[in-house]
DRENBA-297531 format. One record per residue (C-alpha): residue in three letters; x, y, z. Coordinates in steps of 0.2 Angstrom, whole numbers, padded with zeros to 4 digits, always signed. Example, Ala and Ser with C-alpha at 12.3 -4.5 7.8 and 13.67 -1.06 7.14 Angstrom:
# DRENBA-297531
ALA+0062-0022+0039
SER+0068-0005+0036
END
This chain:
# DRENBA-297531
MET+0081+0014+0081
THR+0069+0016+0066
PHE+0074+0016+0048
TRP+0064+0023+0033
PRO+0066+0023+0015
ASP+0073+0040+0010
TYR+0059+0044+0000
CYS+0048+0045+0015
LYS+0055+0062+0020
ASP+0046+0069+0005
PHE+0029+0062+0010
ARG+0016+0075+0014
CYS-0003+0073+0014
ILE-0010+0082+0000
ALA-0027+0084+0009
ASP-0040+0092-0002
LYS-0031+0088-0018
CYS-0032+0069-0014
ARG-0044+0060-0026
HIS-0046+0045-0014
THR-0047+0052+0004
CYS-0042+0041+0018
CYS-0056+0049+0029
ALA-0070+0040+0021
GLY-0075+0022+0018
TRP-0065+0015+0033
ALA-0069+0012+0051
ILE-0058+0024+0061
GLY-0053+0016+0077
ILE-0047+0028+0091
ASP-0032+0023+0103
GLU-0035+0024+0122
ASP-0025+0040+0125
SER-0034+0049+0111
LEU-0051+0043+0118
LYS-0047+0051+0135
ARG-0042+0067+0127
PHE-0057+0067+0116
GLY-0068+0063+0131
LYS-0065+0080+0137
ASP-0070+0089+0121
PRO-0090+0087+0119
ASP-0089+0092+0101
VAL-0078+0077+0097
ASN-0084+0065+0110
SER-0102+0067+0104
LYS-0097+0059+0087
ILE-0088+0043+0095
LYS-0096+0027+0098
ASP-0088+0010+0103
GLY-0071+0017+0101
CYS-0073+0024+0084
PHE-0079+0039+0075
VAL-0097+0038+0070
LEU-0096+0040+0051
LYS-0109+0050+0041
GLU-0122+0040+0030
ASP-0110+0042+0015
GLY-0096+0034+0025
ARG-0086+0050+0028
CYS-0078+0055+0044
PRO-0089+0067+0054
PHE-0074+0079+0054
LEU-0071+0078+0035
ARG-0077+0094+0028
ASP-0085+0096+0011
ASP-0069+0103+0004
ASN-0060+0087+0010
LEU-0050+0096+0024
CYS-0050+0090+0042
GLU-0060+0100+0054
LEU-0049+0094+0069
ILE-0033+0099+0061
LEU-0039+0116+0056
LYS-0045+0119+0074
HIS-0032+0110+0084
GLY-0017+0105+0073
GLU-0011+0088+0068
ASP-0005+0083+0085
TYR-0023+0083+0091
LEU-0027+0068+0080
CYS-0029+0050+0086
ASP-0014+0039+0081
ILE-0022+0031+0066
CYS-0026+0047+0058
ARG-0009+0055+0062
GLU+0001+0040+0056
HIS-0008+0034+0041
PRO-0002+0028+0028
ARG+0014+0024+0038
PHE+0018+0006+0043
TYR+0031-0001+0056
ASN+0039-0018+0056
THR+0047-0022+0073
PHE+0063-0032+0075
ASP+0074-0037+0090
ASP+0086-0022+0088
HIS+0077-0010+0076
ILE+0061-0005+0067
GLU+0059-0004+0048
ALA+0045+0008+0043
GLY+0038+0015+0027
ILE+0022+0022+0018
GLY+0008+0011+0011
LEU+0003+0012-0007
VAL-0016+0013-0002
CYS-0012+0032-0001
GLU-0011+0039-0019
GLU+0003+0052-0014
ALA+0013+0038-0006
CYS+0010+0027-0021
ARG+0016+0041-0032
LEU+0032+0044-0022
VAL+0036+0025-0021
LEU+0033+0020-0039
ASP+0040+0036-0046
SER+0057+0034-0037
LYS+0071+0036-0049
ALA+0084+0026-0040
PRO+0085+0012-0027
PHE+0079+0018-0010
VAL+0091+0020+0005
LEU+0086+0016+0022
ILE+0090+0030+0034
SER+0086+0034+0052
GLU+0081+0050+0062
ASP+0099+0053+0067
GLY+0106+0052+0049
SER+0113+0034+0050
ASP+0109+0022+0037
MET+0107+0003+0035
ASP+0110-0008+0020
LEU+0095-0014+0011
PRO+0091-0032+0014
GLY+0098-0044+0001
TYR+0081-0048-0007
VAL+0078-0030-0010
GLN+0095-0027-0017
GLU+0091-0041-0029
ILE+0077-0033-0037
PHE+0087-0017-0041
ASP+0101-0026-0050
GLU+0102-0017-0066
THR+0112-0030-0076
ARG+0096-0041-0078
PRO+0078-0038-0084
LEU+0065-0038-0071
ALA+0056-0054-0077
GLU+0072-0063-0074
LYS+0074-0056-0057
LEU+0056-0061-0053
ALA+0060-0079-0058
VAL+0074-0078-0045
ILE+0064-0071-0030
SER+0049-0082-0034
GLY+0060-0098-0035
GLY+0054-0101-0053
ARG+0036-0103-0048
ARG+0023-0093-0057
ALA+0004-0094-0059
ASN-0004-0092-0076
SER-0013-0075-0078
LYS-0031-0082-0076
LEU-0027-0093-0060
ARG-0018-0078-0052
ALA-0033-0066-0055
GLU-0045-0080-0049
ILE-0036-0082-0033
PHE-0036-0063-0029
ALA-0054-0062-0035
GLU-0059-0075-0022
MET-0053-0064-0007
GLU-0063-0053+0003
VAL-0070-0039-0008
MET-0067-0021-0002
ASP-0071-0012-0018
PRO-0082-0020-0032
TYR-0072-0011-0045
TRP-0057-0021-0041
ILE-0067-0037-0045
GLU-0072-0029-0062
LEU-0054-0026-0066
LEU-0049-0044-0062
MET-0063-0051-0073
LYS-0054-0042-0087
ILE-0040-0054-0085
ILE-0051-0069-0081
GLY-0061-0067-0097
GLU-0046-0064-0108
PRO-0030-0071-0100
LEU-0013-0067-0106
THR+0001-0078-0111
ALA+0017-0079-0102
GLU+0025-0070-0116
GLU+0012-0056-0116
GLU+0015-0054-0097
ASP+0034-0053-0099
ARG+0032-0039-0112
ALA+0020-0029-0100
VAL+0033-0031-0086
GLU+0046-0024-0098
ALA+0035-0010-0104
ASN+0033-0004-0086
GLU+0049-0009-0078
LYS+0053+0006-0067
GLU+0036+0007-0058
LEU+0035-0012-0056
THR+0053-0014-0050
ASN+0049-0001-0037
PHE+0032-0010-0033
ALA+0042-0026-0031
ALA+0055-0018-0019
TYR+0041-0010-0009
LEU+0033-0027-0006
LEU+0049-0036-0003
TYR+0054-0023+0010
ARG+0037-0023+0019
TYR+0034-0042+0019
LYS+0052-0047+0023
GLY+0057-0055+0007
ALA+0040-0063+0002
GLY+0047-0066-0015
ARG+0033-0077-0023
PHE+0020-0065-0017
SER+0029-0050-0023
SER+0032-0058-0040
GLU+0014-0063-0042
ALA+0008-0046-0037
VAL+0020-0038-0050
TYR+0013-0049-0064
LEU-0005-0045-0059
LEU-0002-0026-0061
ALA+0007-0030-0077
ASP-0008-0040-0083
LEU-0019-0025-0079
ALA-0007-0013-0087
SER-0009-0023-0103
LYS-0028-0021-0102
GLY-0025-0002-0102
TYR-0026+0002-0083
GLY-0012+0013-0076
ILE+0001+0006-0064
MET-0002+0019-0051
GLU-0020+0017-0049
THR-0020-0002-0049
ALA-0006-0002-0036
ARG-0016+0009-0025
LEU-0032-0003-0028
PHE-0021-0018-0025
SER-0015-0011-0008
GLY-0032-0006-0002
GLU-0039-0023-0007
VAL-0025-0035-0002
GLU-0014-0026+0011
TYR-0027-0017+0021
SER-0037-0032+0024
ASP-0029-0043+0037
VAL-0038-0058+0030
ASN-0033-0055+0012
ILE-0015-0051+0016
ASP-0013-0067+0026
ASP-0021-0077+0013
ALA-0011-0070-0001
LEU+0006-0073+0009
GLU+0001-0090+0013
THR-0005-0095-0005
PHE+0010-0088-0013
ARG+0024-0094-0001
END
């Protein structure tokens, strides 16, 4: 059985209204079943090489029109898409007796839904049954304590200073040079622990939801979740919006297998 946070039911791709299309800048690998189906369609098959769509010179998918709508969807419907295009930005964590799924923050609409949520999410399944939130996620939604105090609990009281934290993330594989530009703002002018805590308090709702998302997706990775929250709080104190920095963080850290493994190992 698959369980989802209840906000996932409201997710819809905003297509041409999206400012950061997922159909550009990424290698688009095609699953075997879709490759067989596309092999019977000369218009599609001619734009495939080595199991991937051949991107245009500007990095856009060959089926992404100038108006940012997908030619394949318009001609054949969403069911015609390959798995990665149809499923993005969904993720699935498989356990012995169930699957825990969600939507990734690299998608700006998913990011808005997750961080804008007004209440703790509930895990529900396709048949309407629900599942209790894991304890480490419940912890972050405890309204009797400030977020900074809860972060200290889930991180085991460990916390990097703002400069060291930014340097650690800056040393990872770079996906977008703009991300490094943001991190350098912190490295050049680090924040004190008191300044960080004030930034956390000023953005408590969004950062609580961000922490809950990370704790849920990475099975209680408390130290990693705490450091990521403080990184976003640091950037907020420099004048950058939580939504945009969360999306950038997701693209830079979560959507690089090397980077997410390094981050989880470094902040254990």
